[in-house]
C-alpha positions as CSV (number, residue, x, y, z in Angstrom):
1,X,9.6,-15.4,0.2
2,X,10.1,-12.5,2.6
3,X,8.6,-9.3,1.3
4,X,9.7,-5.8,1.7
5,X,7.1,-4.9,4.2
6,X,8.0,-7.9,6.5
7,X,11.7,-6.8,6.4
8,X,10.9,-3.2,7.3
9,X,8.6,-4.3,10.1
10,X,11.4,-6.4,11.5
11,X,13.8,-3.4,11.2
12,X,11.2,-1.3,13.0
13,X,11.2,-4.1,15.7
14,X,14.9,-4.0,16.0
15,X,15.1,-0.2,16.1
16,X,12.6,-0.3,19.0
17,X,14.9,-2.9,20.7
18,X,17.9,-0.3,20.4
19,X,15.7,2.7,21.7
20,X,14.3,0.9,24.6
21,X,17.6,-0.4,25.7
22,X,19.1,3.1,25.7
23,X,16.1,4.3,27.4
24,X,16.6,1.7,30.2
25,X,20.4,1.8,30.4
26,X,21.5,5.2,29.2
27,X,24.4,5.8,26.8
28,X,25.9,2.8,25.2
29,X,28.5,1.8,22.6
30,X,27.4,0.0,19.4
31,X,29.2,-3.1,20.6
32,X,27.4,-3.0,23.9
33,X,23.9,-2.5,21.8
34,X,24.8,-5.4,20.0
35,X,25.4,-7.6,22.9
36,X,22.3,-6.3,24.6
37,X,19.9,-6.8,21.8
38,X,21.6,-10.0,20.4
39,X,21.8,-8.4,17.0
40,X,25.1,-8.5,14.7
41,X,27.4,-5.4,14.9
42,X,26.6,-4.8,11.2
43,X,22.9,-4.7,11.7
44,X,23.4,-2.4,14.9
45,X,25.6,0.0,12.7
46,X,22.8,0.2,10.1
47,X,20.0,0.7,12.5
48,X,22.0,3.3,14.6
49,X,22.6,5.3,11.4
50,X,19.0,5.0,10.6
51,X,18.0,6.4,14.1
52,X,20.6,9.2,14.0
53,X,19.4,10.3,10.7
54,X,15.6,10.5,12.1
55,X,16.9,12.3,15.0
56,X,16.0,9.6,17.5
57,X,19.3,9.1,18.7
58,X,22.5,11.2,18.9
59,X,26.2,10.4,19.1
60,X,27.6,11.9,22.4
61,X,30.8,13.6,23.0
62,X,31.6,10.8,25.8
63,X,33.5,7.7,25.1
64,X,33.2,4.4,26.7
65,X,35.8,2.0,27.9
66,X,38.1,0.1,25.5
67,X,36.5,-3.2,24.4
68,X,37.7,-6.3,26.8
69,X,39.7,-4.0,29.0
70,X,42.1,-3.4,26.2
71,X,44.1,-0.1,25.7
72,X,42.8,0.8,22.3
73,X,40.7,3.9,21.4
74,X,37.4,4.1,23.5
75,X,34.2,3.7,21.5
76,X,32.0,6.5,20.7
77,X,28.5,6.4,22.7
78,X,25.2,6.9,21.5
79,X,22.0,8.2,23.4
80,X,18.5,8.9,23.0
81,X,17.8,12.5,21.9
82,X,15.8,14.6,24.1
83,X,13.5,16.7,22.2
84,X,11.9,19.8,23.6
85,X,9.0,19.3,26.2
86,X,7.7,16.5,28.3
87,X,4.8,13.9,28.4
88,X,2.7,12.2,31.1
89,X,1.6,8.6,31.7
90,X,-1.3,7.8,33.6
91,X,-2.2,4.3,35.0
92,X,-5.7,4.0,36.2
93,X,-6.0,0.7,38.1
94,X,-9.0,-0.8,39.7
95,X,-7.9,0.5,43.1
96,X,-4.9,3.0,42.2
97,X,-3.9,5.9,40.1
98,X,-0.3,6.2,39.3
99,X,1.1,9.0,37.4
100,X,4.8,9.6,35.8
101,X,6.1,12.8,34.0
102,X,9.0,11.9,31.6
103,X,11.1,14.0,29.0
104,X,10.6,12.5,25.5
105,X,13.5,10.2,25.9
106,X,11.4,8.3,28.5
107,X,13.4,9.4,31.4
108,X,11.0,9.8,34.4
109,X,11.4,13.1,36.2
110,X,8.5,12.7,38.8
111,X,6.3,9.5,39.7
112,X,3.4,9.5,42.4
113,X,0.9,6.8,43.1
114,X,-2.5,7.0,45.2
115,X,-5.1,4.5,46.4
116,X,-8.6,5.1,45.3
117,X,-11.8,3.2,44.4
118,X,-11.5,3.8,40.5
119,X,-14.2,1.4,39.4
120,X,-17.2,3.2,40.9
121,X,-15.8,6.9,40.9
122,X,-14.8,7.6,37.2
123,X,-15.1,11.3,37.6
124,X,-13.2,11.6,41.0
125,X,-10.5,9.4,39.6
126,X,-10.1,11.6,36.6
127,X,-9.9,14.8,38.5
128,X,-7.5,13.2,40.8
129,X,-5.2,11.9,38.0
130,X,-5.3,15.6,36.4
131,X,-4.2,17.1,39.6
132,X,-1.4,14.5,40.0
133,X,-0.1,15.5,36.4
134,X,0.0,18.9,37.5
135,X,1.7,18.1,40.6
136,X,4.2,16.0,39.0
137,X,4.9,18.8,36.5
138,X,5.7,21.0,39.6
139,X,7.9,18.4,41.3
140,X,9.9,18.1,38.1
141,X,10.3,21.9,37.7
142,X,8.5,22.0,34.3
143,X,6.1,24.5,33.3
144,X,2.6,23.4,32.1
145,X,3.1,24.9,28.7
146,X,5.9,22.0,28.3
147,X,3.4,19.3,28.6
148,X,2.8,17.9,24.9
149,X,0.6,15.0,25.7
150,X,-0.3,12.1,27.9
151,X,-0.8,8.3,27.6
152,X,-3.3,6.8,29.7
153,X,-4.2,3.0,30.7
154,X,-7.5,1.8,31.9
155,X,-8.2,-1.8,33.5
156,X,-10.8,-2.7,30.8
157,X,-11.1,-3.0,27.0
158,X,-11.9,0.2,25.1
159,X,-14.0,0.2,22.3
160,X,-11.8,1.5,19.4
161,X,-14.7,3.1,17.6
162,X,-16.4,4.8,20.7
163,X,-13.4,5.1,22.8
164,X,-15.4,4.2,25.7
165,X,-14.8,1.3,28.2
166,X,-16.5,-1.9,27.0
167,X,-18.6,-4.0,29.3
168,X,-20.0,-3.3,33.0
169,X,-16.7,-3.9,34.7
170,X,-16.2,-0.5,35.8
171,X,-19.7,1.0,36.3
172,X,-18.6,4.5,37.2
173,X,-17.2,5.1,33.8
174,X,-20.2,3.8,31.6
175,X,-20.8,7.2,30.1
176,X,-17.2,8.5,30.0
177,X,-14.6,8.5,27.3
178,X,-11.4,8.4,29.4
179,X,-9.1,10.0,26.9
180,X,-11.6,12.9,26.0
181,X,-12.2,13.5,29.6
182,X,-8.4,13.8,30.8
183,X,-7.8,15.8,27.7
184,X,-10.4,18.3,28.7
185,X,-8.8,18.5,32.1
186,X,-5.3,18.9,30.9
187,X,-5.9,20.5,27.7
188,X,-3.4,18.3,25.8
189,X,-3.7,15.5,23.6
190,X,-4.4,12.2,25.6
191,X,-4.1,8.7,24.1
192,X,-5.8,5.6,25.9
193,X,-5.4,2.0,25.8
194,X,-6.1,-0.8,28.3
195,X,-3.4,-1.7,30.9
196,X,-2.4,-5.2,29.5
197,X,-1.5,-3.5,26.0
198,X,0.5,-0.9,27.8
199,X,2.3,-3.4,30.1
200,X,3.2,-5.4,26.7
201,X,4.4,-2.0,25.2
202,X,6.7,-1.4,28.3
203,X,8.2,-4.9,28.4
204,X,8.7,-5.0,24.7
205,X,10.7,-1.7,24.8
206,X,12.7,-2.0,28.1
207,X,11.8,-5.1,29.9
208,X,11.7,-8.8,29.7
209,X,10.4,-8.8,26.1
210,X,13.2,-6.6,24.6
211,X,14.2,-7.4,21.1
212,X,11.2,-9.8,20.5
213,X,8.8,-9.6,18.0
214,X,6.1,-12.1,18.8
215,X,5.1,-11.7,22.5
216,X,1.9,-12.3,24.8
217,X,2.0,-10.3,28.1
218,X,-0.2,-11.6,30.8
219,X,-1.4,-9.2,33.5
220,X,-2.4,-11.0,36.6
221,X,-3.8,-9.0,39.5
222,X,-7.3,-8.1,40.5
223,X,-8.3,-9.3,36.9
224,X,-6.7,-11.1,34.1
225,X,-5.8,-9.6,30.6
226,X,-3.3,-10.1,28.0
227,X,-1.6,-7.8,25.7
228,X,-0.5,-9.3,22.1
229,X,2.5,-8.2,20.1
230,X,2.8,-9.5,16.7
231,X,5.5,-8.4,14.4
232,X,6.8,-5.9,17.0
233,X,3.2,-4.2,17.0
234,X,0.5,-4.3,19.4
235,X,-2.5,-6.3,18.0
236,X,-5.9,-5.0,19.3
237,X,-8.3,-6.6,17.2
238,X,-11.1,-5.0,15.1
239,X,-13.0,-3.6,18.1
240,X,-10.0,-3.3,20.5
241,X,-10.8,-6.4,22.7
242,X,-8.0,-8.8,21.5
243,X,-6.2,-10.5,24.4
244,X,-9.2,-10.6,26.7
245,X,-8.1,-14.2,28.0
246,X,-9.7,-13.4,31.4
247,X,-13.1,-14.0,30.0
248,X,-12.5,-17.3,28.3
249,X,-15.2,-19.7,29.8
250,X,-13.9,-22.6,31.8
251,X,-17.1,-23.6,33.3
252,X,-20.7,-23.0,32.3
253,X,-22.0,-23.3,36.2
254,X,-18.9,-21.4,37.5
255,X,-19.2,-18.3,39.4
256,X,-20.7,-15.2,37.8
257,X,-18.0,-12.8,36.4
258,X,-18.0,-9.1,36.7
259,X,-18.4,-9.0,32.9
260,X,-21.8,-10.7,33.3
261,X,-21.0,-14.1,32.0
262,X,-20.5,-17.2,34.2
263,X,-17.2,-19.3,34.7
264,X,-14.9,-16.9,33.2
265,X,-11.3,-17.9,33.8
266,X,-10.8,-14.6,35.8
267,X,-13.4,-15.8,38.5
268,X,-10.9,-18.6,39.1
269,X,-7.4,-17.1,39.1
270,X,-7.9,-13.3,39.9
271,X,-5.9,-12.0,43.2
272,X,-9.1,-11.6,45.2
273,X,-10.3,-15.1,44.4
274,X,-6.9,-16.7,45.3
275,X,-6.9,-14.7,48.5
276,X,-10.3,-15.9,49.6
277,X,-9.3,-19.6,49.0
278,X,-6.2,-19.3,51.0
279,X,-7.3,-17.1,53.9
280,X,-9.1,-20.0,55.9
281,X,-5.7,-21.7,56.5
282,X,-3.9,-18.7,57.7
283,X,-4.4,-16.8,61.1
284,X,-3.0,-13.4,59.6
285,X,-5.0,-11.4,57.1
286,X,-3.4,-12.2,53.6
287,X,-2.4,-9.8,51.1
288,X,-0.9,-10.4,47.5
289,X,2.5,-9.4,48.9
290,X,2.3,-11.9,51.9
291,X,1.1,-14.7,49.7
292,X,4.1,-13.8,47.5
293,X,6.4,-14.1,50.5
294,X,5.0,-17.4,51.5
295,X,5.4,-18.8,48.1
296,X,9.1,-17.7,48.0
297,X,9.4,-19.4,51.4
298,X,8.1,-22.7,50.1
299,X,4.8,-22.6,51.7
300,X,3.1,-25.9,50.6
301,X,-0.5,-24.7,50.5
302,X,0.5,-21.2,48.7
303,X,2.4,-23.1,46.3
304,X,-0.4,-25.6,45.6
305,X,-3.1,-22.8,44.9
306,X,-0.7,-20.7,42.7
307,X,0.6,-23.6,40.7
308,X,-3.2,-24.5,40.1
309,X,-3.9,-21.0,38.9
310,X,-0.9,-21.0,36.7
311,X,-2.1,-24.1,35.2
312,X,-5.5,-22.6,34.4
313,X,-4.1,-19.7,32.8
314,X,-1.4,-21.7,30.9
315,X,-4.3,-23.9,29.4
316,X,-5.9,-20.8,27.7
317,X,-2.2,-19.4,26.8
318,X,-1.6,-23.2,25.1
319,X,-4.4,-22.3,22.5
320,X,-2.8,-18.9,21.9
321,X,0.5,-20.4,21.4
322,X,-0.8,-22.8,18.9
323,X,-2.4,-19.9,17.1
324,X,0.1,-17.2,17.5
325,X,3.3,-19.1,18.1
326,X,5.0,-16.2,20.1
327,X,8.7,-16.4,21.2
328,X,7.8,-15.2,24.8
329,X,4.9,-15.2,27.4
330,X,5.7,-12.3,29.8
331,X,3.9,-12.7,33.2
332,X,3.2,-9.1,34.8
333,X,0.7,-7.8,37.5
334,X,1.0,-8.0,41.1
335,X,1.0,-11.9,40.9
336,X,3.5,-12.1,37.9
337,X,6.5,-12.6,39.9
338,X,5.1,-15.7,41.5
339,X,7.5,-18.8,40.6
340,X,4.9,-21.2,41.6
341,X,2.5,-19.6,39.1
342,X,4.9,-19.3,36.6
343,X,5.7,-23.1,37.0
344,X,2.1,-23.8,36.4
345,X,1.8,-21.6,33.2
346,X,4.8,-23.4,31.7
347,X,3.6,-26.9,32.7
348,X,0.3,-26.4,31.0
349,X,1.6,-25.0,27.9
350,X,4.1,-27.8,27.6
351,X,1.1,-30.3,28.1
352,X,-1.6,-28.7,26.0
353,X,0.4,-26.7,23.2
354,X,1.7,-28.3,20.0
355,X,5.3,-29.5,20.8
356,X,7.0,-26.9,18.5
357,X,4.9,-24.1,19.7
358,X,5.6,-25.1,23.3
359,X,9.5,-25.5,22.7
360,X,9.5,-22.0,20.9
361,X,8.0,-20.0,23.9
362,X,9.7,-18.8,26.9
363,X,7.9,-18.2,30.0
364,X,9.3,-15.2,32.0
365,X,8.3,-12.8,34.8
366,X,8.1,-9.2,33.7
367,X,11.1,-6.9,34.6
368,X,9.1,-3.7,35.3
369,X,6.7,-5.1,38.1
370,X,3.8,-2.7,39.0
371,X,5.3,0.1,37.1
372,X,4.9,-1.5,33.7
373,X,1.7,0.1,32.8
374,X,2.8,3.7,33.6
375,X,5.9,3.2,31.7
376,X,3.9,1.8,28.9
377,X,1.7,4.9,28.9
378,X,4.8,7.1,28.8
379,X,5.9,5.2,25.8
380,X,2.4,5.5,24.1
381,X,2.5,9.3,24.7
382,X,6.3,9.6,23.4
383,X,5.2,7.6,20.2
384,X,2.0,9.4,19.4
385,X,3.5,13.0,20.2
386,X,6.5,12.1,17.9
387,X,3.9,10.9,15.1
388,X,2.1,14.0,15.4
389,X,5.3,16.4,15.0
390,X,6.5,14.1,12.2
391,X,9.3,12.4,14.0
392,X,8.8,8.8,13.1
C-alpha cells in the first residue's frame, strides 16, 4: 500500500526533476518537460501548476515552436523564477578551491578556481575562499548586501552534531567548524556538507541522475566517497558519515590509510595510488588527465589498472545495491569519466550483486564533471535560503 507520505516524496522528487531541467536548459514548454523528465503530460501539468503556485517557476511571455514542426499555436514556456538576491557555492577540495556566485534560479554569474594545499592550511583556505566569494560578487556586478547565503562542501565527512570535520584526514582543520568559520568571514548564513553528498545533489538536480529517486553518486579522485540519495533525498546517516565506502576494509594487512586504519578501499583505488602504479611503465610524468587520455586511446596498461580499480569499487557498490536497490550509480570526480573504470564497476556489480538488483541499476558517468560539487553547493544554498524565507 502506497502511503500519502510516499506519494508526496515522489511528487517532490518529480518537482526537483522539473526545476533541475529548467535550471540546466532554460525556459521550456510543458511538452518538452515531459520528454526531458520521462513523466506524463498530465503529471507535468499538475506539477507545473504546483510550482507556479509556490513561486518556484513562472510562465513566460515567450512561446516555443509548434509541436513537431506544425503550424499550430506555439506552446507557452515556463522558466525558473528569479527571486531577489544571490548565493555562493564554495567547493573545498584537497588541492583546490572553486567558488561560484549564482542567482537564485541557479544561473552562475561568476566562477573562479585556485590551487591550494587545503588539507594542512585550513585557515588560509577559508580566507582565500572568502576573498574569492567577494571577488565573484564584484565580477558579477552584485553588491555584497545581495548575498543571501552560501553552500560549502569539504572533502571529508562532517559530524552532524558538532559540524566539524571527522577523522584526521584534514589535519589543518582539526579544531575548525567550516560553516561557522566561513559565516564569520562573509557575514551570511553558510551551509556545509561533504563533497560526495553535494555532487549527488548536483547530478540529481541537473545531471546524470535527473529524475531518479534512488541513486548512489561515487566520487573517485584523490579520495573515494559516495553520496546516497533515497526517495529523492540525501541520506546522511545518524552522525553524517553515510556513504564512506572509501573506508571499507579490503585487506587487513594493506596500506595504512589517512583515516588511520589499514587496507581501506581508498588506498587501492584513489588517483595518487593509481598514478604510482602506472608511472614506472611510462617515460613522461603521468597526471590524471594524461591517464584518461591513454585510457581513451586504448592503452593496454592503463585500461587494465583502471578496470581493476573499477572492479574493486564495484565490489563494494554491489553490497550497497543489494541493500539499497538504487536505479543509478553515477561516477563522478576526476576519474569518473574513465570508460575502463566504469566497465570494471559494471562487471563487479553484475557478478556480486543479486541479479534483480544488478539488473535494475544503471552505471553512468556524471554529466557535470569537476563542477559537480560547486553546483551542488549552489543548490544547497538556494534550497536552504528558500526554506529560511518560507519558499518551499
